[in-house]
C-alpha positions as CSV (number, residue, x, y, z in Angstrom):
1,X,-12.0,-17.1,4.2
2,X,-15.0,-14.6,4.0
3,X,-18.2,-15.3,4.1
4,X,-21.0,-14.2,1.3
5,X,-21.6,-10.8,1.2
6,X,-18.4,-9.4,2.8
7,X,-16.7,-6.6,2.7
8,X,-16.7,-3.3,5.4
9,X,-17.9,-2.8,8.7
10,X,-21.2,-3.6,10.3
11,X,-22.4,-0.4,9.3
12,X,-21.6,-0.8,5.8
13,X,-23.0,-4.0,5.6
14,X,-26.1,-2.4,7.8
15,X,-26.4,0.6,5.2
16,X,-26.3,-2.2,2.6
17,X,-29.5,-3.6,3.7
18,X,-29.9,-7.9,4.2
19,X,-27.5,-9.9,2.5
20,X,-27.7,-11.2,-1.0
21,X,-27.6,-14.6,-1.7
22,X,-25.8,-16.0,-4.3
23,X,-27.5,-17.8,-7.5
24,X,-26.6,-21.0,-8.6
25,X,-24.8,-21.4,-11.8
26,X,-26.0,-23.9,-13.7
27,X,-24.4,-25.1,-17.1
28,X,-26.8,-26.4,-19.6
29,X,-26.4,-28.5,-22.4
30,X,-24.8,-25.4,-24.5
31,X,-23.2,-24.6,-21.7
32,X,-25.0,-21.2,-20.7
33,X,-25.7,-20.2,-17.6
34,X,-28.7,-19.0,-15.1
35,X,-27.2,-15.5,-14.5
36,X,-24.8,-15.3,-11.1
37,X,-24.5,-13.2,-8.5
38,X,-23.7,-9.9,-9.0
39,X,-21.9,-7.5,-6.2
40,X,-24.6,-5.3,-4.8
41,X,-25.2,-2.7,-7.5
42,X,-23.1,-4.1,-10.0
43,X,-25.8,-5.6,-11.9
44,X,-25.7,-2.9,-14.2
45,X,-22.3,-1.5,-14.3
46,X,-20.1,-4.9,-15.3
47,X,-23.0,-5.6,-17.5
48,X,-22.6,-9.5,-17.5
49,X,-19.0,-9.4,-18.5
50,X,-19.9,-7.8,-22.0
51,X,-18.2,-5.3,-24.0
52,X,-18.2,-3.0,-27.0
53,X,-17.3,-4.0,-29.9
54,X,-16.6,-2.0,-33.6
55,X,-19.4,-2.3,-35.6
56,X,-19.3,0.6,-38.4
57,X,-18.9,2.7,-35.9
58,X,-21.9,1.9,-33.7
59,X,-21.3,0.7,-30.4
60,X,-23.2,-2.8,-29.6
61,X,-22.4,-5.2,-26.4
62,X,-21.9,-8.5,-27.3
63,X,-21.2,-11.6,-24.6
64,X,-17.6,-12.4,-23.6
65,X,-15.8,-14.4,-26.0
66,X,-13.1,-16.9,-24.5
67,X,-9.4,-16.5,-26.0
68,X,-7.5,-20.2,-27.2
69,X,-4.4,-19.3,-26.4
70,X,-3.1,-18.1,-22.8
71,X,-0.6,-15.5,-22.7
72,X,0.6,-16.4,-19.2
73,X,0.7,-20.4,-18.8
74,X,2.6,-22.7,-16.2
75,X,3.3,-26.0,-16.2
76,X,4.3,-28.7,-13.7
77,X,5.0,-26.2,-11.3
78,X,7.2,-27.2,-8.3
79,X,8.1,-25.2,-5.5
80,X,9.6,-26.0,-2.2
81,X,11.0,-23.8,0.5
82,X,13.7,-26.3,2.3
83,X,11.5,-30.1,3.6
84,X,8.2,-27.8,3.1
85,X,7.1,-28.4,-0.5
86,X,4.3,-25.2,-1.3
87,X,3.5,-26.1,-4.9
88,X,3.3,-29.3,-6.4
89,X,2.5,-29.8,-10.0
90,X,0.8,-26.8,-10.6
91,X,-0.4,-25.6,-14.0
92,X,-1.9,-22.4,-14.4
93,X,-3.0,-20.1,-16.9
94,X,-4.4,-16.2,-17.8
95,X,-6.0,-15.2,-21.1
96,X,-5.9,-11.8,-22.5
97,X,-9.2,-10.4,-22.1
98,X,-10.2,-12.4,-18.7
99,X,-10.5,-12.5,-15.3
100,X,-9.2,-15.1,-14.1
101,X,-9.7,-15.5,-10.1
102,X,-6.8,-17.4,-8.4
103,X,-8.8,-19.1,-5.0
104,X,-7.8,-20.9,-2.4
105,X,-7.6,-21.0,1.5
106,X,-5.0,-19.5,3.6
107,X,-1.7,-21.7,2.9
108,X,-3.0,-23.3,0.2
109,X,0.5,-21.4,-1.9
110,X,-1.7,-18.5,-4.1
111,X,1.1,-15.9,-2.5
112,X,4.1,-18.2,-3.2
113,X,2.5,-18.7,-7.0
114,X,2.2,-15.3,-8.0
115,X,6.2,-14.6,-6.4
116,X,6.9,-17.0,-8.4
117,X,5.4,-15.0,-11.4
118,X,7.0,-12.4,-10.6
119,X,10.7,-13.4,-10.7
120,X,11.0,-13.0,-6.4
121,X,10.9,-16.7,-5.9
122,X,12.2,-19.0,-8.5
123,X,10.8,-22.3,-9.2
124,X,12.4,-25.8,-8.7
125,X,10.8,-27.4,-11.6
126,X,8.3,-26.6,-14.2
127,X,7.7,-24.2,-17.7
128,X,6.7,-20.6,-18.1
129,X,5.9,-19.6,-20.8
130,X,4.6,-15.9,-21.8
131,X,2.5,-15.2,-24.7
132,X,3.1,-19.0,-26.5
133,X,7.2,-19.3,-26.2
134,X,8.8,-20.6,-23.5
135,X,10.5,-17.4,-20.5
136,X,12.8,-17.2,-18.1
137,X,12.0,-14.8,-15.3
138,X,14.2,-14.8,-12.3
139,X,14.1,-11.6,-10.9
140,X,10.9,-8.6,-10.3
141,X,12.8,-7.0,-13.6
142,X,12.2,-9.8,-15.8
143,X,8.6,-10.2,-15.0
144,X,8.1,-6.3,-16.0
145,X,10.0,-6.7,-19.1
146,X,7.7,-9.3,-20.1
147,X,4.9,-7.0,-19.3
148,X,3.7,-8.6,-15.8
149,X,2.8,-6.0,-13.5
150,X,1.5,-7.3,-9.5
151,X,-0.5,-4.9,-6.9
152,X,0.4,-6.4,-3.7
153,X,-1.9,-6.3,-0.8
154,X,-0.2,-3.3,0.8
155,X,-0.4,-1.4,-2.7
156,X,3.0,-0.4,-1.7
157,X,2.5,3.9,-2.2
158,X,4.1,6.4,-0.5
159,X,2.0,8.5,1.6
160,X,4.1,11.0,1.4
161,X,4.6,11.5,-2.4
162,X,1.2,12.9,-4.7
163,X,-0.3,10.3,-7.5
164,X,2.4,11.2,-10.2
165,X,4.9,10.7,-8.1
166,X,3.9,7.7,-7.3
167,X,2.9,6.6,-10.5
168,X,6.8,7.1,-12.1
169,X,8.2,6.2,-8.4
170,X,11.8,4.7,-9.8
171,X,10.9,5.0,-13.4
172,X,10.7,8.8,-14.1
173,X,10.7,10.6,-17.5
174,X,13.5,13.0,-17.6
175,X,13.7,16.0,-20.4
176,X,18.0,16.9,-20.1
177,X,19.1,16.6,-16.5
178,X,15.9,17.5,-15.3
179,X,12.4,15.6,-14.5
180,X,9.4,16.1,-17.6
181,X,6.7,16.9,-14.8
182,X,4.9,18.8,-17.4
183,X,5.1,15.0,-19.5
184,X,4.2,12.7,-16.4
185,X,1.2,14.8,-14.8
186,X,-0.2,14.3,-18.5
187,X,0.5,10.6,-18.8
188,X,-1.2,10.3,-15.5
189,X,-4.5,12.2,-16.2
190,X,-4.5,10.2,-19.6
191,X,-4.0,6.7,-17.6
192,X,-6.4,7.4,-15.7
193,X,-9.1,8.5,-17.9
194,X,-8.6,5.6,-19.9
195,X,-9.7,3.7,-16.8
196,X,-12.7,5.5,-16.4
197,X,-11.5,6.9,-13.3
198,X,-13.7,9.9,-12.0
199,X,-13.2,9.5,-8.0
200,X,-9.8,11.5,-7.7
201,X,-9.9,14.9,-8.4
202,X,-6.4,15.7,-9.2
203,X,-3.2,14.1,-9.8
204,X,-1.3,16.2,-7.4
205,X,-3.1,15.3,-4.6
206,X,-0.9,13.7,-1.7
207,X,-1.7,10.0,-0.9
208,X,-2.2,10.6,2.4
209,X,-5.4,12.3,1.6
210,X,-7.1,9.5,-0.6
211,X,-9.5,7.3,0.7
212,X,-8.8,3.1,0.3
213,X,-10.3,2.7,-2.9
214,X,-8.6,5.9,-4.2
215,X,-5.3,4.3,-3.4
216,X,-6.5,1.0,-4.4
217,X,-7.2,3.0,-7.7
218,X,-4.1,4.4,-7.8
219,X,-1.8,0.9,-7.6
220,X,-3.7,-0.2,-10.1
221,X,-3.1,2.4,-12.5
222,X,0.3,2.0,-12.0
223,X,0.1,-1.1,-13.0
224,X,-1.4,-0.8,-16.4
225,X,0.6,2.5,-16.9
226,X,4.1,0.8,-18.3
227,X,2.5,-1.0,-21.2
228,X,1.5,-4.1,-19.2
229,X,0.0,-7.6,-20.5
230,X,-1.0,-9.3,-17.5
231,X,-2.2,-7.7,-14.0
232,X,-2.2,-9.5,-10.8
233,X,-4.3,-8.5,-8.1
234,X,-3.9,-9.4,-4.6
235,X,-6.7,-8.6,-2.7
236,X,-8.0,-5.6,-4.2
237,X,-10.9,-5.1,-1.6
238,X,-10.1,-7.0,1.4
239,X,-10.1,-3.4,3.5
240,X,-12.3,-1.6,1.4
241,X,-16.1,-0.6,2.2
242,X,-19.2,-1.3,0.1
243,X,-19.4,1.5,-2.6
244,X,-15.6,1.4,-2.8
245,X,-15.5,-2.1,-3.4
246,X,-17.8,-1.5,-5.8
247,X,-16.0,0.5,-7.5
248,X,-12.4,-1.5,-7.6
249,X,-14.5,-4.5,-9.6
250,X,-15.8,-1.7,-12.0
251,X,-12.4,-1.5,-12.4
252,X,-11.0,-4.7,-12.5
253,X,-13.8,-5.5,-15.2
254,X,-12.1,-2.1,-17.4
255,X,-9.3,-3.5,-17.0
256,X,-10.1,-6.9,-18.8
257,X,-12.3,-5.2,-21.0
258,X,-8.8,-3.6,-22.8
259,X,-7.5,-7.0,-23.4
260,X,-5.2,-7.7,-20.4
261,X,-5.2,-10.1,-18.6
262,X,-6.1,-10.4,-15.0
263,X,-5.5,-12.3,-12.0
264,X,-7.5,-11.5,-9.2
265,X,-6.8,-13.4,-5.9
266,X,-9.9,-12.9,-3.6
267,X,-11.6,-14.9,-0.4
268,X,-14.8,-13.3,-1.4
269,X,-16.4,-15.9,-3.5
270,X,-19.1,-12.6,-4.3
271,X,-16.9,-10.3,-5.7
272,X,-14.7,-13.3,-7.8
273,X,-18.7,-14.5,-9.0
274,X,-19.4,-10.6,-9.9
275,X,-16.3,-10.6,-12.5
276,X,-14.3,-13.3,-13.2
277,X,-14.4,-15.3,-16.5
278,X,-12.5,-18.4,-14.6
279,X,-11.9,-19.5,-11.9
280,X,-8.3,-21.6,-10.7
281,X,-9.0,-23.1,-7.7
282,X,-6.1,-24.2,-5.2
283,X,-5.4,-27.0,-2.3
284,X,-2.8,-27.5,-0.1
285,X,-0.6,-26.5,-3.0
286,X,-2.1,-28.4,-6.2
287,X,-4.6,-27.0,-8.4
288,X,-7.4,-28.4,-8.0
289,X,-9.2,-27.4,-11.5
290,X,-9.3,-24.5,-13.5
291,X,-12.9,-23.7,-14.6
292,X,-15.2,-21.2,-16.8
293,X,-16.8,-19.2,-14.0
294,X,-20.5,-19.6,-15.9
295,X,-19.9,-23.9,-15.6
296,X,-19.9,-23.7,-11.3
297,X,-21.6,-23.0,-8.8
298,X,-20.3,-21.1,-5.6
299,X,-20.5,-24.0,-3.3
300,X,-18.7,-26.1,-5.8
301,X,-15.9,-23.6,-5.5
302,X,-16.4,-23.7,-1.4
303,X,-16.0,-27.7,-1.6
304,X,-12.7,-27.3,-4.5
305,X,-10.9,-24.6,-1.7
306,X,-11.5,-27.1,1.4
307,X,-11.5,-30.3,0.2
308,X,-9.7,-30.0,-3.1
309,X,-12.9,-31.9,-5.4
310,X,-16.6,-31.5,-5.9
311,X,-17.9,-34.4,-7.5
312,X,-16.4,-34.6,-10.6
313,X,-14.0,-32.0,-10.6
314,X,-10.9,-31.9,-8.0
315,X,-8.1,-34.2,-7.2
316,X,-8.3,-37.7,-8.2
317,X,-7.7,-39.4,-4.9
């Protein structure tokens, strides 16, 4: 597990100055919390989880309102590989317009849970609900048809192809017998512009010429290009420096601000507290707790990850 302040190599950390210690998020009687940790430089851009509203045509900022109905709702999920039981009665929900951080130590079951959500592995038992209705997901194509897109840690980009070709790989648009290159290029530009991406000069750049942060941006843009409702990001900032990590975190927040349900898998607690609205902590294949970020502290989440319990939170033994 990365220590607070992780991200980037020694040179990057040295350039960023001394590490910033996270503040405790202490819930008051009315559920309010003191300001939490923000990734270095993120305070102004992330805006404390605020988002623009439409009020007589004049944009103003208002606090995020938690959604009541989850777009993705898993109940009583079990999964075994042979005699090894990986997931035990797991419940997990993701809400539209929110970032739900999925955290846990290595071997806690995060990857298996995501692969089950994406149709790569079938559940042994449990209920899978999407948009409030029961759903059957037997393959990645079924998950994509529902509107679930996963950005894996290896990104799955082809370095010898350009951005447009990667965005539409396997889903190319045609005009008659020919590829609709102009149409795909226009959609690629529109998708990146809609995500407020300004770090990419041309959509015809080859992936091999892009930085790590730019490649992550392309992978995320590919996930939202297909009218997705749930976007799952597996360690999107794991191999990035401080500046690139900040850019990716801003992009993650913008996805939620557009109404998508975002699931962020991360070992970096600073990143988790910077952008998430809820945190789901897995411990040895069990869901220890799923709580609002504003209701817990950094220390409580670490205890849930390492011991499965923190005070009144967590698994009852």
